[in-house]
N, C-alpha and C positions, 0 to 999 in steps of 0.2 A: 521557374519553377509555379506547380499548383501548388495550392495549399487552402485549407478551409479557414475563413476569415471571417472576424463576427463585426459588419458596420454598426450594428448598433449593441448596446444589452438588450438584453430580452430572453423569450423563451426558445427551444430548442429551432424554430424555424429560422432565427434569424440568421442562422448560421448556414453559409453561401460556400462556393467554389470559388477561387480566384486567383489572380497571379500574385507572385512575391517575390523579391529579389532573392535569389540563388546565394546560398551566405558563404564567403571562402575562410578557408580554414586560419587562424592565427598559429602563431610558434605554440608547439606542443597539441594542437587541435587537431584532429581527421573529421571528413566531411564523410557522413553515412549517407547511402542511401536506402530512402527508409521502405523497407515492405511490409510491415505492420506495426501500429501504436495501440496503447489502450486505453481505456477508458478510464477517468479516474473519477472522485464526488468535486475536486477539486477543479474541475473542467467546467462542470457544472454550475458552479460559485462564480467563475470569469464568465462563464457564459453571461452571466447576470447581472455583473459590474459587482461585487462584492467579494472580490478576493483577487487583486491588481496584483502582475508576475512582480517580486522584484525586479528590484533598478537594476538595468543592463540584461536583462531574461528577453528573451521573444515574446510578442504578446501572442504569438500563434500558438491557440494550445496544443495540449498534450506533454504528459511528464515523461513519458520512459518511450522508447524504441527497438524496433529490432530491423537489420539490414546488413549492409553489405559496404565494406568502407569502399569508398568511391574516390578520395584524394584524401594526400596526408598534409601536414603544415610542418615548416622546418623545426628539427629536432625533436619529432617523432620518434622512438624508438621500437616500441613493442606490438604498431601493427604495420602490416603492410594493404596494400591496394587487391580488393578481392576476398581480405575477412571477414567473417562473419561475428558481429556482434548485437550485445545489445545492451542497453545503458537507461539510468535517470537522464531527465532531464530537465533543465529551470521552463521549460516552455521551448516549443516547436514540433511538437511531434506531430501533429496532423499536417505534413508536410511533406516533399516528395524528398525532401533534402534538409540536414541538419550539420549543425557543426561543435562538437564535442571536446571537451580536454580529454586526453589517451586514456589517464588514469580513472577518467569514469565510465571505462567500457568494457564489457563482460565479454571473453572470450564466448560465443553461443556454441555450444557441445553439437554436436553432427548429431546426434540422436535427434535434433529437437529439432521443428521446423520454424519458420520467421514468427508467425502465430502464437507458438508456444513461449517462444524468447521474449514477445514483446508484452505476456501478462508474467512476467518475474520480476525486474526491479524495482519498481516503487513498492510495489507491496511484501518482497520478501526484505528490501531495507529495509521500510518502514517496522514491520514484524523482529528483526533482528537488531535494529537497534534498541526499538521497546525491552525486549527479551534481557536482550546481552548487552548492551551498554549501558542501558538505565536501570533496569527489574536486576540485572547480575541474578538470572534463576540456578538455581541449584538443583540435581538431580534429586527427584524424590519429595519433591514441591511440589503445590498445588496452586493451580493458575486460574482464573475466571478470566474467559477471551469473551468479551458483547462482540454479536453482530457475530456470529460463530462462520459467517454463509456469508461475507464478506469476501472481496478477495486479500484483503490484511488477515483478516479471520481466518481462511482458509490457510495461508500460507504462517498464521502463528500456530495455529494446532499442529500442522507437522514440525515447526522446528522446538515443539514444546515435548512433540514424541520422540524427536529425533534424541535431544540432550534427558533424556527418559526421566524426564517429571509428568506431571497427573493432570490435565485438561478438562474443564468442565467449559461449556459456553450457554452464552441465549442467542436464542436464532429460533424464529414462526415454525408451526411442526411439521411441515412440507421440508425445511431445510436440516430438518435436524439426520437422518439419512446421509445426507453428503459429511455430514460434522462427525456422527461418527467414526463412518468409512476411513475418513482421512486419519482417528486416531482421538478423538473426544473420549473422554470414559463415559461424560453423564452429556445429556442437551438438556435445556429447561426452556420450554415455551414462554417468552417473554409474553405474550400476550394473555395466558390463561394464568401464569404461575409468581407468585411475589417469588422472585432470582434471592432475596435475602434469604427468604426463610428455606428455599427448597436447600441451598449454600451451606446454612447451620447444620440441615439435617446430614447433606452427604459429607461434612466434616466433621461431625461427632459436636457440632456446638463451636467446634476453635476458630471458623474462617480461612478464608485461604489465601496462600500466601502473597498472591500476586492477582492484581486487576489488570488487562486491557481495557479502555474505555471507549468510545467513538461520543457517547452519548450527551455526557456532562449535568447538566443541572438537574434533571429529573433523578438521574440515578447516584446522585452525590451523598444523597444522606444512606442510600441502601446499599454504597458502596465502602461505603466507612464501616458500617454494621457487619457488610460482609468481608472483612478482613480479620486475620488473626492478629497476635501481638509482630511487630517488629514489619509488617506488610507495608506492603508499597504497590502505588496505586497510579498507573502509567496512563495519561489522559492527553489525547490522540486527536482528537476532534469535542466540536460543538455543537453536533447535529440536535440535540436536544432543547438546545438553547444555553445561556451564559449567566441566567438571576435563576439559582434554587430556591424553595420556600426556605421555609426557617427549618434552619440545620443546626442541630446539636453537634457541637465540633468536640467533644469531651472524648470521645473516640481519639481525637486525633494524638492528643496526650498521654490519657491512661493506657492506651497500646503501643503507641511509639511509630503511629504511622507516619511514612511517607508519601506524600504526595509531588509526583511529576508531571510539569507540561511540556507540551516537545511539539516541534514543527520538525518539517526535513527540507521542505525548496528553502525556505529564506537559509538557512543555513550557512557557511561560508564553503567554499569551493574544496578548501584543506578540508573540513571535515566529512563532506560527501564524497571525496576521493579515498581518505582512510579509511571509511565505511565500505565502500564500492569494495576495495582490496583487500578488507577482512573479508566481508561476504564472498570474495572469488578465495579466499583460501581456504575457508571452513565450511562453506556450504555447495558449491557450484560442483566440486566432484561428485555430492549427492547429486544430482540431477543428473546428471551422464550415469548413472549408477540405478537409477529408480528411485532411490529412496525419497528423493525431495521430486513434487509436480507439481509445474503451475494447474491452475485448478479453473480450466475456461469453462465463462455458462456460453457463449455466442461466437459467432468468427461472421460479418458484415462488411458488407463493401464499405468505403468512407463517403461512397456517393448518400448514403443511409448512414450520416451521420446523426440527424436531426431524432427517424423510429433510436438508435442506440442510447442518446441521452435523454430521450423517453421513456426507456425501457429502466435504466439506472435508476434514474428519478419516479419512478412507480415500485421500486423496492422490490422489481421482477427476477433480478439476476441472483443465480445463486455462482462465487467467483466471477472472471474477467471478464467483460464483454469486450472484446477486439477488434479491432477497423483493420484490412487489408487492403492494403496502400495500391493502387494500380495506374 
């Protein structure tokens, strides 16, 4: 099969179209003919050599896919050849074929295209895990989402709105309109405003109940200052660095804060299957009804993957960049 390969680590230019062995489905696995995949920050980090795939996962980039079941392994009961599916992958999305456990696949609603399906798994599973499994948000709570116009950010805004909680976001000014249209009640321009001061004004000095953060070190102190009593800080990435400057830890005890770090790719297969099935139950019907929708920045042929990576690394995208596999 054709796949996008990385002969050496480096910039977007190192990615090349090449040949790779077509994977065979094992017990309880399905083989999917991939129609579309989507970019994630992890792809750019793996390409540079700073985020290797977990042991046993495909070295090919790509953490999600949408396509058609092409072959089923022994013991598969949920899927038949020809079914439309999407799902999270540990790797292997930048290819014509992939294999995945049958419980890792989601039924792609008929009204959604393959490109839309490819924009769902990683961001909605990540946001769902952060908001419901870890932060355990409640209706009426106030949640701050950093990078509100990112893929996970746009998914989080919608899930917060669906759960009848209130959402603030940080984003550059040009991306505010999208965040507000999706359900954020207020957008903070992180380039021009101190978000901690903005949060205090928006909450009458109390702070928010939950923060979803990707930036880490530069935001750590302001995050602590922005949380209300018994607030929860969910850290999903370390984009801004791992070593904050001098930090006042007193708010952690004084406000009884919880700080929770998480990843998804390195989780056990059982964890990811359980999360996928929970999302299937609680969220997938809302994609069919239109209450939830994948936010797509652009759709490009996979032969232009280098330009797609450049766009993501330049922070130009609002929502997901999707690769159409042909």
